C-alpha positions as a Markdown table, in Angstrom:
| # | Residue | x | y | z |
|---|---|---|---|---|
| 1 | Met | 0.0 | 0.2 | 0.0 |
| 2 | Thr | 1.2 | 3.6 | -1.3 |
| 3 | Glu | 2.3 | 5.9 | 2.3 |
| 4 | Met | -0.2 | 7.9 | 3.1 |
| 5 | Thr | 0.3 | 11.7 | 4.3 |
| 6 | Pro | -0.4 | 12.3 | 8.0 |
| 7 | Arg | -3.9 | 13.9 | 7.2 |
| 8 | Glu | -4.7 | 11.5 | 5.0 |
| 9 | Arg | -4.0 | 8.6 | 7.0 |
| 10 | Val | -6.4 | 10.2 | 10.0 |
| 11 | Met | -9.1 | 11.0 | 7.7 |
| 12 | Ala | -9.5 | 7.6 | 6.1 |
| 13 | Val | -10.1 | 6.2 | 9.9 |
| 14 | Met | -12.3 | 9.5 | 10.9 |
| 15 | Gln | -14.3 | 9.3 | 7.5 |
| 16 | Pro | -14.5 | 6.0 | 6.8 |
| 17 | Asn | -17.1 | 6.2 | 4.4 |
| 18 | Gly | -14.9 | 7.8 | 2.1 |
| 19 | Gly | -13.4 | 4.3 | 0.8 |
| 20 | Leu | -9.9 | 5.0 | 2.0 |
| 21 | Lys | -8.3 | 2.2 | 4.1 |
| 22 | Pro | -5.4 | 3.7 | 6.1 |
| 23 | Asp | -1.9 | 2.5 | 5.1 |
| 24 | Arg | -1.1 | 2.2 | 9.4 |
| 25 | Ala | -2.9 | 3.3 | 12.6 |
| 26 | Pro | -2.6 | 7.0 | 12.9 |
| 27 | Cys | -1.0 | 8.5 | 16.3 |
| 28 | Phe | -2.1 | 12.0 | 17.5 |
| 29 | Gly | -3.5 | 13.3 | 20.8 |
| 30 | Ala | -6.8 | 14.2 | 21.1 |
| 31 | Asp | -6.3 | 16.2 | 24.2 |
| 32 | Ser | -3.2 | 18.7 | 24.4 |
| 33 | Thr | 0.2 | 17.1 | 24.0 |
| 34 | Ala | 2.5 | 20.7 | 24.7 |
| 35 | Thr | 5.3 | 19.9 | 26.7 |
| 36 | Tyr | 8.4 | 22.1 | 28.4 |
| 37 | Glu | 10.7 | 20.5 | 25.9 |
| 38 | Gln | 8.6 | 21.4 | 22.9 |
| 39 | Met | 8.2 | 24.9 | 23.9 |
| 40 | Glu | 12.2 | 24.9 | 24.3 |
| 41 | Glu | 12.6 | 23.7 | 21.3 |
| 42 | Leu | 10.4 | 25.5 | 18.9 |
| 43 | Asn | 10.9 | 28.7 | 20.9 |
| 44 | Ala | 7.0 | 29.3 | 22.0 |
| 45 | Ser | 6.5 | 29.0 | 25.3 |
| 46 | Trp | 3.7 | 29.5 | 28.2 |
| 47 | Pro | 2.0 | 31.9 | 28.9 |
| 48 | Glu | 2.6 | 33.9 | 25.7 |
| 49 | Ala | 1.8 | 30.5 | 23.8 |
| 50 | Leu | -1.8 | 30.8 | 25.3 |
| 51 | Tyr | -2.5 | 34.1 | 24.1 |
| 52 | Asp | -0.4 | 34.8 | 20.6 |
| 53 | Ala | -2.0 | 32.9 | 17.6 |
| 54 | Ala | 1.3 | 32.2 | 15.7 |
| 55 | Leu | 3.0 | 31.2 | 19.3 |
| 56 | Met | 0.0 | 28.9 | 19.8 |
| 57 | Ala | -0.1 | 27.4 | 16.4 |
| 58 | Lys | 4.1 | 27.2 | 16.4 |
| 59 | Leu | 3.9 | 25.0 | 19.5 |
| 60 | Ala | 0.7 | 22.9 | 18.3 |
| 61 | Leu | 2.4 | 22.0 | 15.2 |
| 62 | Gly | 5.3 | 20.6 | 17.4 |
| 63 | Ala | 2.4 | 18.0 | 18.3 |
| 64 | His | 3.8 | 16.9 | 14.1 |
| 65 | Thr | 7.4 | 18.6 | 14.1 |
| 66 | Val | 9.0 | 17.2 | 17.0 |
| 67 | Leu | 6.7 | 13.9 | 18.0 |
| 68 | Gly | 5.9 | 12.5 | 14.6 |
| 69 | Phe | 1.9 | 12.8 | 15.5 |
| 70 | Asp | -0.6 | 13.0 | 12.7 |
| 71 | Ala | -2.6 | 15.5 | 13.6 |
| 72 | Val | -2.0 | 18.8 | 15.6 |
| 73 | Arg | -4.1 | 20.5 | 17.7 |
| 74 | Val | -5.3 | 23.5 | 19.7 |
| 75 | Pro | -6.0 | 24.9 | 22.7 |
| 76 | Phe | -3.6 | 23.5 | 25.1 |
| 77 | Cys | -5.9 | 23.9 | 28.4 |
| 78 | Gln | -9.7 | 23.8 | 29.0 |
| 79 | Thr | -10.5 | 27.0 | 30.0 |
| 80 | Thr | -10.9 | 29.6 | 27.1 |
| 81 | Glu | -14.4 | 29.1 | 26.9 |
| 82 | Ala | -15.2 | 29.8 | 30.8 |
| 83 | Glu | -12.7 | 32.9 | 30.7 |
| 84 | Ala | -14.7 | 34.3 | 27.6 |
| 85 | Leu | -18.0 | 34.2 | 29.4 |
| 86 | Gly | -16.7 | 35.9 | 32.2 |
| 87 | Gly | -14.3 | 33.5 | 34.7 |
| 88 | Glu | -11.3 | 34.7 | 35.7 |
| 89 | Leu | -8.2 | 33.0 | 35.0 |
| 90 | Lys | -5.7 | 31.9 | 37.4 |
| 91 | Asn | -2.3 | 29.8 | 37.5 |
| 92 | Val | -1.3 | 31.6 | 34.7 |
| 93 | Met | 2.5 | 31.1 | 34.2 |
| 94 | Ala | 4.9 | 29.4 | 32.3 |
| 95 | Glu | 4.9 | 26.2 | 34.8 |
| 96 | Asn | 0.8 | 25.6 | 35.5 |
| 97 | Val | -2.1 | 24.6 | 32.9 |
| 98 | Pro | -4.4 | 27.6 | 33.3 |
| 99 | Ser | -7.6 | 27.0 | 35.6 |
| 100 | Val | -10.7 | 29.1 | 36.0 |
| 101 | Arg | -12.6 | 30.3 | 38.9 |
| 102 | Pro | -16.9 | 30.0 | 38.8 |
| 103 | Leu | -18.4 | 32.8 | 37.5 |
| 104 | Pro | -19.6 | 34.9 | 41.0 |
| 105 | Ser | -22.6 | 36.6 | 39.2 |
| 106 | Tyr | -23.9 | 33.2 | 38.3 |
| 107 | Thr | -26.8 | 31.8 | 40.4 |
| 108 | Ile | -27.7 | 27.8 | 39.6 |
| 109 | Gly | -30.8 | 27.4 | 38.1 |
| 110 | Asp | -30.8 | 31.0 | 36.2 |
| 111 | Pro | -30.3 | 31.2 | 32.4 |
| 112 | Leu | -26.2 | 31.8 | 31.7 |
| 113 | Pro | -26.2 | 34.8 | 29.5 |
| 114 | Ile | -23.9 | 34.3 | 26.4 |
| 115 | Pro | -22.4 | 37.5 | 25.2 |
| 116 | Asp | -23.0 | 39.1 | 21.9 |
| 117 | Asp | -19.6 | 39.2 | 21.1 |
| 118 | Phe | -18.7 | 35.9 | 22.9 |
| 119 | Leu | -16.4 | 34.9 | 19.6 |
| 120 | Ser | -14.4 | 38.3 | 20.6 |
| 121 | Arg | -13.4 | 37.7 | 23.8 |
| 122 | Gly | -10.5 | 36.5 | 25.6 |
| 123 | Arg | -8.3 | 34.4 | 23.9 |
| 124 | Ile | -11.2 | 32.7 | 21.6 |
| 125 | Pro | -9.9 | 35.1 | 18.5 |
| 126 | Ala | -6.4 | 34.3 | 19.1 |
| 127 | Thr | -7.5 | 30.5 | 19.2 |
| 128 | Ile | -9.2 | 30.7 | 15.8 |
| 129 | Glu | -6.3 | 32.1 | 14.3 |
| 130 | Ala | -4.2 | 29.8 | 15.4 |
| 131 | Val | -6.3 | 27.2 | 13.3 |
| 132 | Arg | -6.5 | 29.2 | 10.3 |
| 133 | Ile | -2.6 | 29.2 | 10.6 |
| 134 | Leu | -2.4 | 25.7 | 11.3 |
| 135 | Lys | -4.2 | 24.8 | 8.0 |
| 136 | Glu | -2.6 | 27.3 | 5.8 |
| 137 | Glu | 1.2 | 26.0 | 7.0 |
| 138 | Ala | 0.3 | 22.2 | 7.1 |
| 139 | Gly | -3.1 | 21.6 | 6.5 |
| 140 | Asp | -2.3 | 19.5 | 3.8 |
| 141 | Gln | 0.0 | 17.3 | 4.8 |
| 142 | Val | -1.9 | 17.0 | 8.8 |
| 143 | Ala | -5.2 | 16.8 | 10.3 |
| 144 | Val | -6.0 | 19.8 | 12.3 |
| 145 | Ile | -8.2 | 19.3 | 15.4 |
| 146 | Gly | -10.3 | 22.2 | 17.3 |
| 147 | Gly | -10.7 | 21.5 | 20.6 |
| 148 | Val | -14.1 | 22.7 | 22.7 |
| 149 | Ile | -15.2 | 21.9 | 26.3 |
| 150 | Gly | -18.4 | 19.7 | 26.2 |
| 151 | Pro | -21.5 | 20.9 | 28.4 |
| 152 | Phe | -21.0 | 19.1 | 31.4 |
| 153 | Ser | -17.8 | 20.3 | 31.8 |
| 154 | Leu | -18.3 | 23.9 | 30.9 |
| 155 | Ala | -21.3 | 24.0 | 33.4 |
| 156 | Ala | -18.8 | 22.5 | 35.9 |
| 157 | Ala | -16.4 | 25.6 | 35.6 |
| 158 | Val | -19.0 | 28.5 | 35.4 |
| 159 | Ile | -20.5 | 27.0 | 38.5 |
| 160 | Glu | -17.7 | 25.0 | 40.5 |
| 161 | Ile | -17.4 | 21.1 | 40.5 |
| 162 | Thr | -18.9 | 20.3 | 44.1 |
| 163 | Ser | -21.9 | 22.3 | 43.1 |
| 164 | Val | -22.7 | 21.0 | 39.6 |
| 165 | Leu | -22.1 | 17.6 | 41.1 |
| 166 | Lys | -24.8 | 18.5 | 44.5 |
| 167 | Glu | -27.1 | 19.5 | 42.2 |
| 168 | Ser | -26.8 | 16.5 | 39.4 |
| 169 | Trp | -27.7 | 14.6 | 42.2 |
| 170 | Leu | -30.4 | 16.4 | 44.3 |
| 171 | Arg | -32.1 | 18.8 | 41.5 |
| 172 | Pro | -30.8 | 18.0 | 38.3 |
| 173 | Asp | -33.1 | 20.1 | 36.7 |
| 174 | Asn | -31.4 | 23.5 | 38.0 |
| 175 | Leu | -28.6 | 22.3 | 35.9 |
| 176 | Arg | -30.6 | 22.2 | 32.6 |
| 177 | Pro | -30.2 | 26.4 | 31.8 |
| 178 | Val | -26.6 | 26.3 | 32.3 |
| 179 | Leu | -26.1 | 23.1 | 30.1 |
| 180 | Glu | -28.2 | 24.5 | 27.3 |
| 181 | Ala | -26.1 | 27.4 | 27.4 |
| 182 | Ser | -23.1 | 25.4 | 27.2 |
| 183 | Val | -24.0 | 23.7 | 24.0 |
| 184 | Gln | -24.7 | 26.8 | 22.3 |
| 185 | Val | -21.1 | 27.9 | 23.6 |
| 186 | Ala | -19.4 | 25.0 | 22.3 |
| 187 | Ser | -21.4 | 24.9 | 19.1 |
| 188 | Gln | -20.3 | 28.4 | 18.1 |
| 189 | Leu | -16.7 | 28.0 | 18.7 |
| 190 | Ala | -16.6 | 24.6 | 16.5 |
| 191 | Ala | -18.3 | 26.3 | 13.9 |
| 192 | Glu | -15.7 | 29.1 | 13.7 |
| 193 | Phe | -12.7 | 26.3 | 14.1 |
| 194 | Val | -14.6 | 24.4 | 10.9 |
| 195 | Lys | -14.5 | 27.7 | 9.1 |
| 196 | Ala | -11.2 | 28.4 | 10.1 |
| 197 | Gly | -10.3 | 24.8 | 8.8 |
| 198 | Ala | -10.3 | 22.6 | 11.1 |
| 199 | Asp | -10.6 | 19.2 | 10.0 |
| 200 | Ile | -12.0 | 17.5 | 13.1 |
| 201 | Ile | -13.5 | 18.7 | 16.5 |
| 202 | Cys | -12.7 | 17.2 | 19.7 |
| 203 | Val | -15.3 | 17.6 | 22.6 |
| 204 | Glu | -13.6 | 17.2 | 25.8 |
| 205 | Asp | -15.7 | 16.3 | 28.2 |
| 206 | Met | -13.5 | 15.4 | 30.8 |
| 207 | Met | -15.4 | 16.0 | 34.0 |
| 208 | Ala | -18.6 | 13.6 | 32.7 |
| 209 | Thr | -16.2 | 10.7 | 33.9 |
| 210 | Thr | -17.9 | 8.3 | 36.1 |
| 211 | Asp | -15.4 | 9.1 | 38.9 |
| 212 | Met | -18.2 | 12.1 | 39.2 |
| 213 | Val | -21.0 | 11.2 | 37.7 |
| 214 | Ser | -22.9 | 7.7 | 37.8 |
| 215 | Pro | -24.2 | 6.6 | 34.9 |
| 216 | Lys | -27.7 | 6.8 | 35.7 |
| 217 | Thr | -26.8 | 11.0 | 35.9 |
| 218 | Phe | -24.6 | 10.8 | 32.6 |
| 219 | Asn | -27.9 | 8.9 | 30.3 |
| 220 | Glu | -30.6 | 11.2 | 32.2 |
| 221 | Leu | -28.9 | 14.5 | 32.3 |
| 222 | Val | -25.6 | 14.6 | 30.3 |
| 223 | Leu | -26.2 | 12.7 | 27.2 |
| 224 | Ser | -29.1 | 14.4 | 25.6 |
| 225 | Tyr | -27.1 | 17.8 | 25.5 |
| 226 | Gln | -23.8 | 16.0 | 24.2 |
| 227 | Gln | -26.4 | 14.9 | 21.9 |
| 228 | Glu | -27.4 | 17.8 | 20.5 |
| 229 | Leu | -23.6 | 19.7 | 20.6 |
| 230 | Phe | -22.5 | 16.8 | 17.8 |
| 231 | Asn | -25.6 | 17.1 | 15.8 |
| 232 | Ala | -24.5 | 20.8 | 15.2 |
| 233 | Ile | -21.1 | 19.4 | 14.5 |
| 234 | Ser | -20.3 | 19.3 | 10.4 |
| 235 | Val | -17.4 | 17.5 | 10.1 |
| 236 | Pro | -15.8 | 14.3 | 11.9 |
| 237 | Thr | -15.8 | 14.4 | 15.9 |
| 238 | Ile | -14.1 | 13.2 | 19.0 |
| 239 | Leu | -15.4 | 12.5 | 22.4 |
| 240 | His | -12.7 | 12.3 | 25.4 |
| 241 | Ile | -14.0 | 11.7 | 28.8 |
| 242 | Cys | -11.7 | 10.5 | 31.6 |
| 243 | Gly | -11.8 | 7.5 | 34.0 |
| 244 | Asp | -13.4 | 4.1 | 33.2 |
| 245 | Val | -15.7 | 4.6 | 30.3 |
| 246 | Val | -17.2 | 1.0 | 30.1 |
| 247 | Pro | -20.2 | 1.8 | 32.2 |
| 248 | Ile | -21.6 | 4.4 | 29.7 |
| 249 | Ala | -20.0 | 3.1 | 26.6 |
| 250 | Glu | -23.4 | 2.8 | 25.0 |
| 251 | Gly | -24.6 | 6.1 | 25.7 |
| 252 | Met | -20.8 | 8.0 | 24.1 |
| 253 | Ala | -21.3 | 6.0 | 21.5 |
| 254 | Asp | -25.5 | 7.5 | 21.4 |
| 255 | Thr | -23.9 | 11.4 | 21.4 |
| 256 | Gly | -23.2 | 10.3 | 17.5 |
| 257 | Ala | -19.8 | 11.3 | 17.7 |
| 258 | Thr | -17.3 | 9.6 | 15.2 |
| 259 | Ala | -14.7 | 8.3 | 17.7 |
| 260 | Leu | -14.5 | 7.9 | 21.3 |
| 261 | Ser | -11.2 | 8.9 | 23.4 |
| 262 | Tyr | -10.4 | 7.5 | 26.9 |
| 263 | Glu | -8.4 | 6.4 | 29.0 |
| 264 | Pro | -6.3 | 2.9 | 29.2 |
| 265 | Lys | -8.0 | 1.8 | 32.4 |
| 266 | Ser | -11.2 | 1.3 | 30.2 |
| 267 | Asp | -11.2 | -2.3 | 28.8 |
| 268 | Thr | -10.9 | -1.8 | 25.0 |
| 269 | Ala | -12.3 | -5.5 | 24.0 |
| 270 | Thr | -15.7 | -4.3 | 26.2 |
| 271 | Leu | -15.6 | -1.2 | 24.8 |
| 272 | Arg | -15.8 | -2.5 | 21.3 |
| 273 | Gln | -18.4 | -4.8 | 22.2 |
| 274 | Lys | -20.4 | -2.2 | 23.7 |
| 275 | Val | -20.5 | 0.0 | 20.7 |
| 276 | Gly | -20.2 | -2.0 | 17.8 |
| 277 | Pro | -17.5 | -1.9 | 14.8 |
| 278 | Lys | -18.6 | 1.7 | 13.3 |
| 279 | Val | -17.5 | 3.6 | 16.1 |
| 280 | Val | -13.4 | 5.0 | 16.1 |
| 281 | Leu | -11.8 | 4.1 | 19.2 |
| 282 | Ile | -9.1 | 6.0 | 20.4 |
| 283 | Ser | -6.3 | 5.2 | 23.1 |
| 284 | Gly | -2.7 | 4.1 | 24.0 |
| 285 | Ala | -0.7 | 5.1 | 26.7 |
| 286 | Asp | -1.7 | 6.3 | 30.3 |
| 287 | Ala | -0.7 | 10.0 | 30.5 |
| 288 | Ala | 0.0 | 10.3 | 34.2 |
| 289 | Thr | 2.0 | 6.9 | 34.5 |
| 290 | Thr | 3.5 | 5.1 | 31.4 |
| 291 | Leu | 4.2 | 8.4 | 29.4 |
| 292 | Phe | 5.2 | 10.7 | 32.4 |
| 293 | Thr | 7.4 | 8.2 | 34.2 |
| 294 | Gly | 8.0 | 5.4 | 31.9 |
| 295 | Thr | 10.4 | 4.2 | 29.4 |
| 296 | Pro | 10.4 | 4.6 | 25.4 |
| 297 | Glu | 10.0 | 0.5 | 26.0 |
| 298 | Glu | 7.3 | 0.2 | 27.8 |
| 299 | Val | 5.4 | 3.5 | 25.8 |
| 300 | Glu | 5.8 | 1.1 | 22.9 |
| 301 | Ala | 4.7 | -2.4 | 24.8 |
| 302 | Val | 1.5 | -0.5 | 26.0 |
| 303 | Cys | 0.8 | 1.3 | 22.2 |
| 304 | Leu | 1.1 | -2.6 | 20.9 |
| 305 | Ala | -1.1 | -4.1 | 23.5 |
| 306 | Ser | -3.9 | -1.2 | 22.7 |
| 307 | Leu | -3.5 | -2.2 | 18.8 |
| 308 | Glu | -3.5 | -5.9 | 19.5 |
| 309 | Ala | -6.9 | -5.2 | 21.8 |
| 310 | Gly | -8.5 | -3.2 | 19.0 |
| 311 | Val | -8.3 | 0.6 | 19.1 |
| 312 | Asp | -7.9 | 2.1 | 15.9 |
| 313 | Ile | -5.8 | 5.5 | 16.7 |
| 314 | Ile | -3.1 | 5.7 | 19.2 |
| 315 | Ala | -2.9 | 8.6 | 21.6 |
| 316 | Pro | -2.4 | 9.7 | 25.0 |
| 317 | Gly | -5.0 | 8.4 | 27.5 |
| 318 | Cys | -5.8 | 11.9 | 28.6 |
| 319 | Ala | -3.7 | 15.6 | 28.0 |
| 320 | Val | -0.2 | 15.1 | 28.9 |
| 321 | Ala | 1.9 | 16.8 | 31.6 |
| 322 | Pro | 4.0 | 19.7 | 30.1 |
| 323 | Gly | 6.8 | 17.8 | 31.6 |
| 324 | Thr | 6.5 | 14.5 | 29.9 |
| 325 | Ser | 9.8 | 13.7 | 27.8 |
| 326 | Thr | 9.8 | 14.1 | 24.0 |
| 327 | Glu | 11.4 | 10.5 | 23.8 |
| 328 | Asn | 8.2 | 8.9 | 25.1 |
| 329 | Leu | 5.8 | 10.6 | 23.2 |
| 330 | Arg | 7.5 | 9.9 | 20.4 |
| 331 | Ala | 8.0 | 6.4 | 21.0 |
| 332 | Met | 4.0 | 6.2 | 20.7 |
| 333 | Ser | 4.3 | 7.4 | 16.6 |
| 334 | Thr | 7.1 | 4.7 | 16.4 |
| 335 | Ala | 5.1 | 2.2 | 17.8 |
| 336 | Thr | 2.6 | 2.9 | 15.3 |
| 337 | Gln | 5.0 | 2.3 | 12.5 |
| 338 | Lys | 6.2 | -0.6 | 13.7 |
| 339 | Phe | 3.1 | -2.3 | 14.4 |
| 340 | Gly | 0.2 | -0.5 | 13.5 |
| 341 | Arg | 0.2 | -1.3 | 9.4 |
């Protein structure tokens, strides 16, 4: 089989109806793969690369130029939308991934106002421009991913996770206004990423994990809003949820997402049995253990095991720690080249 470009390889998996078969399994990060070593090598570091579109694109492109991955993505954190809604950023320093304080003026149960100029606020314009730069500079060779935050996770950023969990258990209907607004926010941003050239939209709904909510809450409260969001996106999509997603696998498949991204703690064979053959599965090496503290040989071994279990795309199980070594991340791409055909 003729060797594909990285973009062709990714899209052959993410658009199976196109009739092309990938030459091998792709490798990329559904979540952030930015690291300190890449920042130093590329001369594009936080916090500047969180705000400046050119630096953001330069650092994002490192996933391909430095790590050998088949796709690149922005942003690098999970606070862009919450900041644009009025949340105050904290920990915005070179050594930290930013976090955001809840909106002090929002009352649970009330409608969440979406500013008319939402797409012009905070870092959103720079992130959209970074997608445009990535598409112009590498989009014919490398797949470009735009990341948005899922409804439950954005609600948790707006309100604060403890309060969200309490309401989801005691008064779930109080969360519906903020969940609906979160869908609108993510839909708007996703549409702008697509206009700018994104091939794929990744929806990170990390707080919808079974570590936080029961499968019952996921299916009765969270699922319908995820479905609404995915129905509004016009390109292939990824749904990423942390933790063990086996108990909510059928619901995740029912969202309409093209692909499901999950941590290796979820058993791939069981997931495949639950979601069927058409849903793309994305996983590989655990970000907190194997990638951060393991060796390249250990990374290759777990990636091989993931491929043998039925994973379609090799990826870190979650956003990588910025201190993760380039050597370990490159080992993921090496594994797909060795074993992914």
